[in-house]
N, C-alpha and C positions, 0 to 999 in steps of 0.2 A: 436868880439865874441871869436876869438882865444885867445885874451888876457884874456877874462873872464874865459876861461878854466884853464889857468895857475894860476889865482887867486884861483880857486877851487883846483887845483892840489896841491898848497902849503898847502891849508886848509886840504885837505884829508890826506896828509902826516902827518900833525901836529896832526890831530885827531886820525889817526891810531896809531901814535906813542904814544899818550896819553893812548889809550886803551891797547897797549902792555905793557906800563909802569906799569899799574895796576896789571899785573900778576907777577910783579917783587917785591922783597922785597929790600928796601933800606938797603944796608949793612952799618952799622955804626960801626966804630972802637971804641974800648975802649978809651975814652978820657975824659979829665976833662971839667967841664962846663966853664972853663976860655977860652976855644977855641970857645965858641959860639959867633956868630956875625950875624948881619942882613943878610949878604950875605951867611952865612953858618949856617942856623938855625938847621940843623940836627946834629950839633956837640955837642950832649948831650949823656950821657951814656945810653946804652940799649934802644934806641928809634928808631923807624922806621917811616918814613913819606911817604907813597905811594902817587904817583901822582894822580891828579884828572882824573876820568874816564868820558870823555865827552860823551860817549855813554851809560851812566848808564840807560837811559830810552829806549834804543834800537830805538831811533828816529833820530840819527845822519844821515843826508842825504846820506853820502857815504855808510851806511849800508843798505839803503833801495833801492839802485839802483844796478841792476845786473852789475857786472864788464864787461867792454867791451871786446869783443873777440880780439884775436891778429889780428892786421890790415893786410888785404890782400894787395898784391902788387898793385892791380888795384883800391884800395880804397884810397881816399884822407885822410891822417891822420888828417888834420885840420878839415875836415867835421865830422869825428868820434868824435873828441875832443869836437866840438861844440854841438853834440847831447848829449854827456855825461853831459856837462855843463848845458844844458837846462833841462835835467832830474833832476839833482841835485837842480837846482833852484826851480823846482816845489815841491820838497820834503822839502824845507827849511822853518823852522818856522820863522815868521817875527815879532811877537809881544810877549809881556810879559804876563805870567799868575801870578797874585798875589793871593796866597791862604791864607786866614785868618782862622785859626783854633781857635774855641771858646770852652773852657771847659764849661760844664754844671754848673748850680748853685748848691749851697749846697742842700742836700736832706736828707730824712729820712733814716738813716742808720739801723734803727730797723725793717724795712719792711722785711717780709718773702718772698716776691716775687717782681718782677719788678714793677707791678702796685702799690704796696704799698710804693715803694721807690720814692715817688714823691717829688717835691721841697718843702723845708721848707719855712716859711715866709721870712726868710733872703735870701734864694735862689731866691725867686721871686723878691725881691728888687734888688739883684745883677744882674739879667737878665734885669730888667727895666733900670738900670743904664748903662748896656752894650749897650742896644738898643739906648739909648740917646747918648752915646759916638760915636757909629757908625753914627748916624744921623748927629751929629755935625762935623763929619770928612770931610763932603763935597764930599765924594766919592759916585758915583753911582755904586751900586753893581750889578754884573752880574747874580749871582745865589745864592741859599741857599739850602744846603743839611743838613741832620741830621741823627744821629744814630737813630735806631728805639726803643731805650730804653726810658722809660717814662720820666726820668729826662732830657734827651737831647731833646725830642720832646717838652716838656713844655718850656724849655729854648728857643728853636728856635721860638716857637709861640710868646712868650713874646718879644723877640728881634725883631721879624718881626713887631709886633704891634707898638712898640715904635720907630722903625726905620722909619716907615711911608713912605716907598718908593713905589710909585705907580707902579703896574705891577710886583713887586717882590713877589714871593710865594715860599713855600717849594716844591722843585722839587721832592725830594725823601726822604724816611725814610729807610735808607739802613742798613740792618742787619749786613753787613760786617764791619760797623763802631762801633759795640757794644764793650763795655769794655771787656778786657781780659788780659792775660799775654803773651806778645809778644815772649819772650825768657828768658832763665835763665839769670838773671842779674849778672854782674861782677862789683864789688865784690859781692859774694853771700850774701843773707840775712838769718836771723835765721829761718824764717818760711819755712816749707817744703811743696812742692807740687809734686805730681807724674809727671813723664815725659809727660804723656798724657795731663796734664794741659797745658803745653807749646806747645806740638805737634799739638793740635787742634786749640787753639787760635792763635798760631804763624802763622800758614799757612793762616788763615783767614785775620789776620791783615796785613800780607805781601801782600796778594792779594789785599787788599784795598789800600795799598800804590801804587802798580803798576797800579791800576785802576785810581787813582786820581792825582798821581804825575808824570807828564811828561811835556815836552815843548808843546807849543800851536800847534794845527793842522795848516798845511800850508794855509788852507782856512780861518783861523781866521784873521780878518783884524784890530781889535782893541785890546788894552790891556784889560784884564779881571780882575775883583776883585771878587773872589769866596769865599763865606762863608761856612764853614763846622763846625757844632756843634757836638762835640763828647766827648771823655773822656781822662783823664790824661794819662793813659798808652798808649793809641793809639797815642795821640799827641806827647808824648815823643819819641816813637819809630819812628814816621814819621820824626821828626826832625833829629834824628840820621841817619836814612837812607838817607834823602835828602841831608844832609851835608857830607855824606860818612864818618861818624864817626862809630866806632864799635857799632853795634846795641845793644850789651850787656850792653852798658853804659846808657840805657834809665832810669834806676832807680836812677841815680845820679842827675836827674833834678827834681825840685819841681815846681808845678804849682798851683796857686790859682784858686778858683772857678770863672768862667766867665772871666778868663784872656784871653788875645788875643796873639796869636802867628802868625806871618806873614812871609811867605817865598815867594820869587819871583823867578820864573823859566824863565831864559833868553833864547832867540832863540839859543844861542850858546851851551846851555846845562849847563851853569853855574847856580848855585843856591845861592841866597843871603838870609840869615836869618836876617830880618829887625827888628824883635822884638820877644822876647821869654818870655811868661808868663806876658805880660804887663797888670797890673791891676791898673794903675794910675787913672782910672775912679771910683775906689771904695774908699770910706773913710776908714781910718785905722781900724775903729771898724766894718767894714763890710767885711774885708778880711779873708777868711778861706781857708784851704786846705783839710779838712776832715769834 
């Protein structure tokens, strides 16, 4: 058990170091691109590459356990170390969460309210093809959530019907997943919006990210495959945040209707982007972005 603690001791130090590193800016000297090499990827002009923050979801075990007090003379240090190791083990995530983000199908852009912005006939066909794609994947999905906007609800219902997985149902129609403007994009676009536009939507979408993106709970015993049907802006922002890219880059990404974006959150806190805007299940004549 004493050896187990030291395994965690090294891990704690590494994780803490990674968190500290995120508060630092990598200083890159003015140099030519000819100095770039695989072992020195930061050797490009005017570029900074911050280290990965392993505690991005605030669920790194060392941050959930109260630091041990200074060992008293009459207390066995090894016993205290074992207690800390046991507490850390209980807080440790053990399985992977796979999150599949599905953009809704094409819809009526001329609708004056949400109820009128329902799926077009093409949008219905896109959702049907998506359901079949998921069914043929051979994966047993753990849950299905959707934005509470009309086009997202319709898409999720059609996907669920064609997926045909027994016992799977729409768990929630979450207003936090509604479409919106996450933050002012960089580079800026020609269209103007008041700051309030981003101030309100951004806070909500960020809250949705924190709600749904985190490593698995320690009690979760098997990998999960979680479906979330929502919107292009929301998905693009989620991807940037999960990959620790600048959130302002969200508008640089383009997503087709009913495309699939999959991210895996590992127990260590690493995040893997396995697919981005995958629409291979759609024939070329059924691919749309607006």
